VOPAGU-2260 file (C-alpha; in pm, 1 decimal, decimal comma):
REM VOPAGU-2260
SITE   aa  ch    i         X         Y         Z
SITE  MET   A    0       0,0       0,0       0,0
SITE  TYR   A    1     145,7     330,6    -107,0
SITE  THR   A    2      94,0     641,2     107,9
SITE  LEU   A    3      64,6    1011,7      38,1
SITE  ASP   A    4     377,0    1077,6     244,0
SITE  GLU   A    5     577,6     872,6      -5,6
SITE  LEU   A    6     460,5    1096,9    -290,1
SITE  PHE   A    7     588,1    1402,8    -107,6
SITE  GLU   A    8     938,2    1253,6    -109,8
SITE  ILE   A    9     982,1    1231,4    -488,0
SITE  SER   A   10     988,3    1474,3    -777,8
SITE  PRO   A   11     627,9    1581,7    -864,5
SITE  TYR   A   12     651,1    1467,4   -1227,1
SITE  ALA   A   13     871,0    1160,3   -1187,4
SITE  LEU   A   14     616,2     876,9   -1205,4
SITE  GLU   A   15     558,1     697,4   -1533,1
SITE  ARG   A   16     224,9     548,5   -1632,8
SITE  GLU   A   17     225,7     201,3   -1472,6
SITE  GLN   A   18     383,9     302,1   -1142,5
SITE  LYS   A   19     161,4     608,1   -1109,4
SITE  HIS   A   20    -147,1     401,4   -1184,0
SITE  ARG   A   21     -63,3     156,8    -904,5
SITE  ILE   A   22       7,8     430,4    -651,3
SITE  LEU   A   23    -299,7     638,5    -730,2
SITE  THR   A   24    -522,1     332,2    -728,2
SITE  ASP   A   25    -401,3     241,3    -377,3
SITE  ILE   A   26    -447,6     590,5    -235,9
SITE  VAL   A   27    -767,6     695,7    -413,5
SITE  LYS   A   28    -938,6     361,3    -355,9
SITE  ASN   A   29    -862,4     393,3      14,0
SITE  LEU   A   30    -999,0     748,7      11,7
SITE  SER   A   31   -1327,5     617,1    -128,3
SITE  LEU   A   32   -1352,9     373,6     160,5
SITE  VAL   A   33   -1279,7     649,4     411,8
SITE  HIS   A   34   -1545,7     876,4     265,2
SITE  ARG   A   35   -1797,1     591,8     248,9
SITE  ALA   A   36   -1749,9     536,0     620,2
SITE  ASN   A   37   -1767,6     902,6     716,9
SITE  CYS   A   38   -1990,6    1088,6     469,1
SITE  MET   A   39   -2356,3     982,1     466,0
SITE  GLU   A   40   -2434,4    1146,4     129,5
SITE  TYR   A   41   -2137,9     980,0     -39,3
SITE  ARG   A   42   -2237,3     644,8     110,0
SITE  ARG   A   43   -2589,6     685,9     -28,6
SITE  LEU   A   44   -2455,1     767,6    -373,2
SITE  LEU   A   45   -2242,6     453,9    -372,4
SITE  GLY   A   46   -2546,4     252,4    -273,6
SITE  THR   A   47   -2762,5     408,8    -543,2
SITE  PHE   A   48   -2512,6     308,3    -811,6
SITE  HIS   A   49   -2430,1     -26,3    -647,9
SITE  MET   A   50   -2064,5      71,3    -626,8
SITE  ASP   A   51   -1828,8     -95,7    -381,8
SITE  PRO   A   52   -1488,5      77,7    -391,1
SITE  ALA   A   53   -1323,9    -223,7    -229,8
SITE  THR   A   54   -1387,2    -433,5    -542,8
SITE  VAL   A   55   -1237,5    -205,9    -810,5
SITE  ASP   A   56    -899,5    -269,0    -973,2
SITE  SER   A   57    -835,1      91,2   -1083,7
SITE  TYR   A   58    -920,4     444,3    -974,5
SITE  GLU   A   59   -1064,6     482,6   -1324,2
SITE  GLN   A   60   -1353,4     258,3   -1212,8
SITE  LEU   A   61   -1446,3     463,1    -905,1
SITE  MET   A   62   -1765,5     667,0    -889,9
SITE  MET   A   63   -1734,7    1026,6   -1008,0
SITE  ILE   A   64   -1907,0    1306,8    -820,6
SITE  PRO   A   65   -2041,6    1573,7   -1059,4
SITE  VAL   A   66   -1885,7    1900,8    -951,5
SITE  ARG   A   67   -2229,1    2063,8    -939,4
SITE  LEU   A   68   -2327,4    1831,2    -655,4
SITE  PHE   A   69   -2108,6    2037,3    -422,2
SITE  LYS   A   70   -2352,4    2324,3    -482,8
SITE  GLU   A   71   -2648,4    2114,8    -375,0
SITE  TYR   A   72   -2508,2    1934,0     -70,3
SITE  GLU   A   73   -2263,3    2008,6     208,8
SITE  LEU   A   74   -2039,7    1706,3     163,1
SITE  CYS   A   75   -1815,9    1646,5     461,6
SITE  SER   A   76   -1625,6    1344,0     592,4
SITE  VAL   A   77   -1508,6    1476,7     930,2
SITE  ASP   A   78   -1677,8    1601,2    1244,6
SITE  ARG   A   79   -1785,8    1960,8    1194,2
SITE  LYS   A   80   -1581,7    2055,4    1501,2
SITE  GLU   A   81   -1267,7    1964,5    1306,2
SITE  ILE   A   82   -1339,5    2209,6    1023,4
SITE  PHE   A   83   -1127,2    2521,9    1046,1
SITE  LYS   A   84   -1160,5    2656,3     691,7
SITE  THR   A   85   -1446,5    2666,3     442,1
SITE  MET   A   86   -1382,7    2757,0      80,0
SITE  THR   A   87   -1640,1    2852,9    -180,4
SITE  SER   A   88   -1626,9    2822,7    -557,2
SITE  SER   A   89   -1644,5    3122,3    -785,3
SITE  GLY   A   90   -1979,0    3213,7    -933,7
SITE  THR   A   91   -2174,7    3502,5   -1078,1
SITE  SER   A   92   -2438,5    3682,7    -871,9
SITE  GLY   A   93   -2733,6    3456,3    -800,6
SITE  GLN   A   94   -2543,0    3133,2    -859,9
SITE  ARG   A   95   -2515,7    2880,6    -581,6
SITE  VAL   A   96   -2156,8    2813,2    -483,1
SITE  SER   A   97   -1978,1    2500,4    -372,9
SITE  LYS   A   98   -1873,3    2476,5      -9,9
SITE  ILE   A   99   -1556,7    2281,9      56,8
SITE  PHE   A  100   -1482,8    2191,0     417,6
SITE  LEU   A  101   -1121,6    2153,8     523,5
SITE  ASP   A  102    -971,4    2014,6     838,6
SITE  ARG   A  103    -609,0    2087,1     924,1
SITE  LYS   A  104    -481,8    1761,7     774,1
SITE  THR   A  105    -638,8    1818,1     431,7
SITE  SER   A  106    -536,0    2182,6     425,3
SITE  ALA   A  107    -177,1    2093,6     517,2
SITE  ASN   A  108    -158,1    1826,9     245,3
SITE  GLN   A  109    -297,8    2067,1     -13,7
SITE  THR   A  110     -31,3    2319,3      78,5
SITE  LYS   A  111     248,9    2062,5      67,7
SITE  ALA   A  112     137,0    1937,4    -274,6
SITE  LEU   A  113     109,7    2291,4    -412,4
SITE  VAL   A  114     456,3    2384,2    -288,0
SITE  LYS   A  115     607,5    2058,8    -414,6
SITE  THR   A  116     455,3    2105,6    -759,9
SITE  MET   A  117     552,1    2471,0    -792,4
SITE  GLU   A  118     911,2    2401,8    -689,0
SITE  ASP   A  119     949,0    2219,7   -1020,7
SITE  PHE   A  120     884,6    2549,8   -1198,5
SITE  LEU   A  121    1020,6    2808,8    -954,5
SITE  GLY   A  122    1293,0    2619,0    -771,3
SITE  LYS   A  123    1307,6    2583,4    -393,5
SITE  LYS   A  124    1423,8    2938,7    -327,5
SITE  ARG   A  125    1140,0    3178,4    -249,1
SITE  ARG   A  126    1110,8    3486,1    -469,0
SITE  PRO   A  127     983,2    3839,5    -411,0
SITE  MET   A  128     615,6    3817,5    -502,3
SITE  LEU   A  129     386,7    4058,7    -681,7
SITE  ILE   A  130      16,8    3971,8    -675,3
SITE  LEU   A  131    -179,1    4128,0    -960,8
SITE  ASP   A  132    -492,1    4168,7    -753,1
SITE  THR   A  133    -620,1    4351,5    -445,8
SITE  LYS   A  134    -558,1    4258,5     -84,1
SITE  ALA   A  135    -925,4    4325,0      -9,4
SITE  VAL   A  136   -1022,5    3982,5    -146,5
SITE  ILE   A  137    -861,4    3795,3     146,4
SITE  LYS   A  138   -1013,5    3982,1     439,3
SITE  ASN   A  139   -1191,6    3678,7     587,7
SITE  ARG   A  140    -940,0    3398,5     642,8
SITE  SER   A  141   -1192,1    3136,8     764,8
SITE  LEU   A  142   -1443,6    3170,9     479,1
SITE  PHE   A  143   -1322,7    3285,5     140,7
SITE  SER   A  144   -1367,7    3228,3    -229,9
SITE  ALA   A  145   -1157,1    3031,0    -473,8
SITE  ARG   A  146    -996,2    3359,7    -573,2
SITE  GLY   A  147    -892,3    3433,2    -216,5
SITE  ALA   A  148    -781,2    3074,4    -164,4
SITE  GLY   A  149    -562,7    3093,1    -473,8
SITE  ILE   A  150    -397,9    3415,5    -358,3
SITE  LEU   A  151    -329,5    3285,3      -8,7
SITE  GLY   A  152    -208,2    2948,5    -132,7
SITE  PHE   A  153      40,3    3084,1    -383,0
SITE  SER   A  154     152,1    3360,7    -147,2
SITE  MET   A  155     338,2    3100,2      54,5
SITE  LEU   A  156     577,7    3056,9    -236,5
SITE  GLY   A  157     708,8    3411,2    -216,9
SITE  TYR   A  158     817,5    3682,1      23,5
SITE  ASP   A  159     771,0    4057,7      50,2
SITE  THR   A  160     424,9    3994,5     -95,3
SITE  THR   A  161     298,3    4310,2    -264,2
SITE  TYR   A  162     -43,3    4377,8    -419,6
SITE  ALA   A  163     -49,1    4564,9    -749,6
SITE  LEU   A  164    -412,2    4680,4    -727,1
SITE  ASN   A  165    -572,2    4900,1    -463,2
SITE  GLU   A  166    -908,9    4830,1    -299,6
SITE  ASN   A  167   -1087,0    4992,4    -595,0
SITE  MET   A  168    -925,0    4743,9    -835,6
SITE  GLN   A  169    -705,9    5017,2    -983,4
SITE  LEU   A  170    -341,2    4962,1   -1071,4
SITE  ASP   A  171    -117,0    5131,8    -815,0
SITE  TYR   A  172     170,2    5210,6   -1049,1
SITE  SER   A  173     383,1    5372,1    -778,3
SITE  VAL   A  174     359,2    5063,8    -555,0
SITE  VAL   A  175     453,7    4830,0    -839,9
SITE  LYS   A  176     740,7    5052,9    -950,0
SITE  ALA   A  177     875,8    5072,2    -593,5
SITE  PHE   A  178     856,1    4693,3    -562,9
SITE  LEU   A  179    1050,9    4646,0    -886,8
SITE  GLU   A  180    1315,0    4899,2    -784,9
SITE  LYS   A  181    1354,9    4732,4    -445,8
SITE  HIS   A  182    1409,7    4391,5    -606,5
SITE  GLN   A  183    1601,1    4500,6    -914,0
SITE  GLY   A  184    1810,1    4213,8   -1051,2
SITE  GLU   A  185    1624,2    3947,7    -849,6
SITE  ASP   A  186    1409,7    3667,6    -989,0
SITE  LEU   A  187    1044,4    3755,8    -925,2
SITE  PHE   A  188     720,7    3558,4    -893,8
SITE  LEU   A  189     394,4    3711,4   -1014,1
SITE  PHE   A  190      50,7    3561,8    -960,9
SITE  GLY   A  191    -302,2    3656,4   -1059,0
SITE  PHE   A  192    -618,1    3561,7   -1245,6
SITE  THR   A  193    -631,9    3574,7   -1622,1
SITE  TYR   A  194    -904,8    3832,8   -1683,8
SITE  ILE   A  195    -820,9    4048,9   -1382,7
SITE  ILE   A  196    -460,9    4076,7   -1503,2
SITE  TRP   A  197    -582,0    4165,5   -1850,9
SITE  LYS   A  198    -834,9    4428,9   -1747,3
SITE  HIS   A  199    -673,2    4589,3   -1444,2
SITE  PHE   A  200    -303,1    4546,9   -1515,9
SITE  TYR   A  201    -237,9    4513,4   -1888,6
SITE  LYS   A  202    -518,0    4744,9   -2007,9
SITE  GLU   A  203    -433,6    5016,7   -1755,3
SITE  LEU   A  204     -67,8    5013,4   -1852,8
SITE  LEU   A  205    -165,5    5020,8   -2220,0
SITE  ASN   A  206    -421,3    5299,9   -2184,2
SITE  ASP   A  207    -185,8    5514,0   -1976,1
SITE  GLY   A  208     101,0    5458,4   -2217,9
SITE  LYS   A  209     317,5    5313,9   -1942,0
SITE  THR   A  210     554,8    5019,1   -1940,9
SITE  LEU   A  211     736,4    4818,0   -1676,9
SITE  ASN   A  212    1046,3    4602,5   -1685,3
SITE  ILE   A  213     957,4    4266,0   -1532,2
SITE  SER   A  214    1172,2    4059,3   -1767,6
SITE  ASN   A  215    1317,6    3876,3   -1466,8
SITE  GLY   A  216     975,9    3751,2   -1354,8
SITE  ILE   A  217     766,1    3436,7   -1386,6
SITE  LEU   A  218     390,7    3491,6   -1409,1
SITE  LEU   A  219     143,5    3218,8   -1314,3
SITE  HIS   A  220    -220,7    3287,8   -1395,5
SITE  GLY   A  221    -546,6    3095,0   -1403,9
SITE  GLY   A  222    -922,1    3131,2   -1402,7
SITE  GLY   A  223   -1030,3    3111,4   -1764,0
SITE  PHE   A  224   -1019,8    3296,8   -2095,7
SITE  LYS   A  225   -1394,8    3311,0   -2161,9
SITE  LYS   A  226   -1427,9    3686,0   -2105,7
SITE  LEU   A  227   -1136,7    3747,8   -2341,2
SITE  LEU   A  228   -1285,2    3560,0   -2636,8
SITE  SER   A  229   -1480,6    3868,1   -2746,3
SITE  GLU   A  230   -1146,3    4047,9   -2778,6
SITE  ALA   A  231    -996,4    3758,7   -2977,6
SITE  VAL   A  232    -738,3    3701,5   -2705,8
SITE  ASP   A  233    -611,5    3345,8   -2676,2
SITE  ASN   A  234    -319,3    3212,0   -2474,6
SITE  ASP   A  235     -58,3    3310,8   -2733,4
SITE  ALA   A  236    -195,3    3662,2   -2777,4
SITE  TYR   A  237    -217,4    3703,3   -2400,9
SITE  LYS   A  238     151,4    3623,4   -2359,3
SITE  ARG   A  239     252,6    3846,8   -2648,3
SITE  CYS   A  240      60,9    4149,1   -2518,4
SITE  LEU   A  241     197,1    4120,5   -2165,6
SITE  GLU   A  242     550,5    4090,4   -2294,1
SITE  GLU   A  243     502,1    4411,5   -2490,2
SITE  VAL   A  244     406,2    4620,6   -2184,9
SITE  CYS   A  245     624,8    4467,7   -1914,4
SITE  GLY   A  246     881,6    4237,7   -2074,9
SITE  LEU   A  247     745,1    3918,0   -1918,6
SITE  GLN   A  248     870,5    3617,9   -2115,2
SITE  HIS   A  249     783,4    3336,8   -1874,7
SITE  ILE   A  250     404,9    3324,2   -1851,7
SITE  TYR   A  251     227,1    3003,3   -1753,7
SITE  ASN   A  252    -141,8    2928,0   -1732,9
SITE  TYR   A  253    -278,8    2677,0   -1483,1
SITE  TYR   A  254    -600,2    2478,7   -1447,2
SITE  GLY   A  255    -760,1    2386,1   -1117,5
SITE  MET   A  256   -1068,0    2427,0    -903,1
SITE  VAL   A  257   -1157,5    2483,3    -541,3
SITE  GLU   A  258   -1305,1    2131,6    -515,5
SITE  GLN   A  259    -950,4    1995,0    -553,2
SITE  THR   A  260    -729,9    2271,6    -417,2
SITE  GLY   A  261    -362,4    2180,9    -426,2
SITE  SER   A  262    -396,1    1951,2    -727,0
SITE  ILE   A  263    -323,4    2208,3    -995,3
SITE  TYR   A  264    -234,4    2146,4   -1358,5
SITE  ILE   A  265      39,7    2382,8   -1471,8
SITE  GLU   A  266     131,2    2478,2   -1826,0
SITE  CYS   A  267     485,8    2378,8   -1915,6
SITE  GLU   A  268     733,7    2552,7   -2143,9
SITE  CYS   A  269     578,7    2368,0   -2439,0
SITE  GLY   A  270     231,1    2506,7   -2366,8
SITE  HIS   A  271      86,3    2182,0   -2225,8
SITE  LEU   A  272    -107,8    2140,7   -1900,0
SITE  HIS   A  273      41,2    1862,6   -1687,4
SITE  ALA   A  274     -95,3    1623,0   -1424,6
SITE  SER   A  275     145,6    1584,0   -1132,8
SITE  ASN   A  276     198,4    1277,3    -912,3
SITE  PHE   A  277     -83,1    1403,3    -689,5
SITE  SER   A  278    -349,8    1398,3    -957,9
SITE  ASP   A  279    -471,4    1262,0   -1285,2
SITE  VAL   A  280    -702,5    1368,6   -1564,0
SITE  ILE   A  281    -938,9    1134,9   -1749,1
SITE  ILE   A  282   -1145,2    1229,3   -2054,4
SITE  ARG   A  283   -1496,8    1079,1   -2059,9
SITE  ASN   A  284   -1734,5    1030,7   -2350,4
SITE  PRO   A  285   -2045,3    1235,1   -2255,3
SITE  LYS   A  286   -2277,2     973,6   -2407,0
SITE  ASP   A  287   -2176,8     673,3   -2195,9
SITE  PHE   A  288   -1892,7     801,9   -1973,4
SITE  SER   A  289   -1647,6     556,0   -2121,2
SITE  ILE   A  290   -1282,9     666,9   -2129,6
SITE  CYS   A  291   -1195,3     850,1   -2449,0
SITE  PRO   A  292    -883,5     743,7   -2637,0
SITE  MET   A  293    -593,1     986,9   -2654,3
SITE  GLY   A  294    -667,1    1275,1   -2890,0
SITE  GLU   A  295   -1047,0    1251,2   -2859,1
SITE  LYS   A  296   -1232,1    1530,9   -2680,7
SITE  GLY   A  297   -1473,4    1471,7   -2396,7
SITE  MET   A  298   -1570,8    1567,6   -2042,1
SITE  ILE   A  299   -1287,6    1616,5   -1795,8
SITE  GLU   A  300   -1270,0    1398,5   -1486,0
SITE  LEU   A  301   -1017,4    1499,7   -1221,2
SITE  VAL   A  302    -863,5    1262,3    -968,8
SITE  SER   A  303    -676,4    1378,6    -658,8
SITE  VAL   A  304    -504,0    1202,0    -369,9
SITE  LEU   A  305    -547,5    1502,3    -136,3
SITE  PRO   A  306    -910,7    1543,7     -16,1
SITE  THR   A  307    -963,1    1358,9     312,4
SITE  SER   A  308   -1210,4    1591,5     487,1
SITE  TYR   A  309   -1461,4    1585,2     199,2
SITE  PRO   A  310   -1526,8    1344,3     -93,0
SITE  GLY   A  311   -1365,3    1549,6    -367,8
SITE  HIS   A  312   -1111,0    1289,4    -475,0
SITE  VAL   A  313   -1289,3    1188,9    -800,7
SITE  ILE   A  314   -1496,5    1461,9    -964,7
SITE  LEU   A  315   -1656,8    1511,1   -1303,8
SITE  THR   A  316   -1614,9    1869,9   -1419,6
SITE  GLU   A  317   -1822,8    2072,3   -1664,0
SITE  ASP   A  318   -1523,9    2132,7   -1889,7
SITE  GLU   A  319   -1420,0    1970,5   -2214,6
SITE  GLY   A  320   -1065,7    1869,4   -2293,1
SITE  VAL   A  321    -837,7    1630,8   -2475,2
SITE  ILE   A  322    -535,3    1425,4   -2370,1
SITE  LEU   A  323    -239,2    1517,0   -2589,7
SITE  GLY   A  324       7,4    1258,5   -2462,7
SITE  GLU   A  325     157,5    1079,9   -2164,6
SITE  ASP   A  326     516,3    1051,2   -2038,0
SITE  ASP   A  327     656,8    1198,6   -2359,3
SITE  CYS   A  328     619,1    1577,1   -2340,8
SITE  PRO   A  329     931,6    1751,0   -2478,5
SITE  CYS   A  330     958,1    1941,6   -2148,2
SITE  GLY   A  331    1066,7    1615,0   -1983,7
SITE  ARG   A  332     791,0    1589,3   -1722,9
SITE  LYS   A  333     619,3    1251,6   -1688,0
SITE  GLY   A  334     244,9    1199,0   -1663,3
SITE  LYS   A  335     -44,9    1302,6   -1884,5
SITE  TYR   A  336     -51,2    1638,2   -2057,9
SITE  PHE   A  337    -367,4    1785,3   -2202,3
SITE  LYS   A  338    -558,8    2082,9   -2334,4
SITE  ILE   A  339    -875,2    2255,6   -2212,4
SITE  LEU   A  340   -1127,5    2317,5   -2491,1
SITE  GLY   A  341   -1382,5    2515,2   -2291,0
SITE  ARG   A  342   -1703,9    2479,1   -2096,5
SITE  ILE   A  343   -1972,3    2225,0   -2183,1
SITE  ARG   A  344   -2265,6    2394,8   -2351,5
SITE  ASN   A  345   -2513,8    2544,4   -2100,5
SITE  ALA   A  346   -2276,8    2490,6   -1806,1
SITE  GLU   A  347   -2246,8    2774,8   -1556,4
SITE  ILE   A  348   -1949,6    3009,6   -1584,1
SITE  ARG   A  349   -1735,7    2960,4   -1275,0
SITE  GLY   A  350   -1374,4    3061,9   -1337,0
SITE  CYS   A  351   -1211,7    3298,5   -1085,4
SITE  SER   A  352   -1138,6    3547,2   -1362,5
SITE  ASP   A  353   -1461,3    3505,1   -1555,9
SITE  THR   A  354   -1696,4    3549,3   -1262,3
SITE  TYR   A  355   -1514,8    3787,5   -1031,7
SITE  GLU   A  356   -1690,3    4072,6    -859,1
SITE  ARG   A  357   -1524,2    4363,4    -689,5
SITE  PRO   A  358   -1446,5    4284,3    -323,1
């Protein structure tokens, strides 16, 4: 039986297909048994579909929880007294949001996995950090949105954390300039959400005719491109425009959701999203939920070894994607790499960037 602690001891993209399959099957199968014993709603679902996790040979055979179910039920596998943090998904006004309940163990494992994964891109040395957002979004530390959770989670990877936007979501050029002058010549880490960066950072610099020199920085962003489609801005155009105003050459998108915090899928130097040792992605045929062959588009299922306080270890998203390859990306990282094609028709918009409201 493999354990999560063993995964923390190896490189986050070191496992090849067969070994990773064995390890994830051990851990995720055991998680299903834990949640069956401790979450009444999950136990009822298993009974409804006549699913016994103990009998499966692969995590690919385990029951998927539709991500929307977290909006309808408060799914929890620990005593409510053990919950110290509740996270909510992003959503537009009037939408119901998911509530994700974390105990200290789950939260700690999510943090360890996030740090371990990001070290592969940033190195182990912490960098001065510029957050392209406002500090106002993280006022309540015990109950906050996916946007706030993302900011707090990634903030642990840097130091001298500085926010580029004021409480009115306006770019504070003097603050950013002072930060860059203070850390001139150092490697920097920038983080933010795709649309917020575009509207409140890039557009303000462009409209004011200002530029910045952040050529020594790495920018990680996520949250969706849907709001940028009307401006004909795709991933390549996004990178090109930001480089023009601030010299950023290392810009990486990531895919993830609050229901599986910590298990993020980061874009590599080749432009591919990667599954780390802590997670996997499966593409399902929407007609019968069979596994799609490589190169065929379908619904995205996400598997994570991290959620112990709630049954979010195997979820069916409302996104479409396609597996591009496995263990053979030119970047050298093992595991599956894939592409997001967009939201399923009629699915709710829920990305941090695409749904944000002013704090």
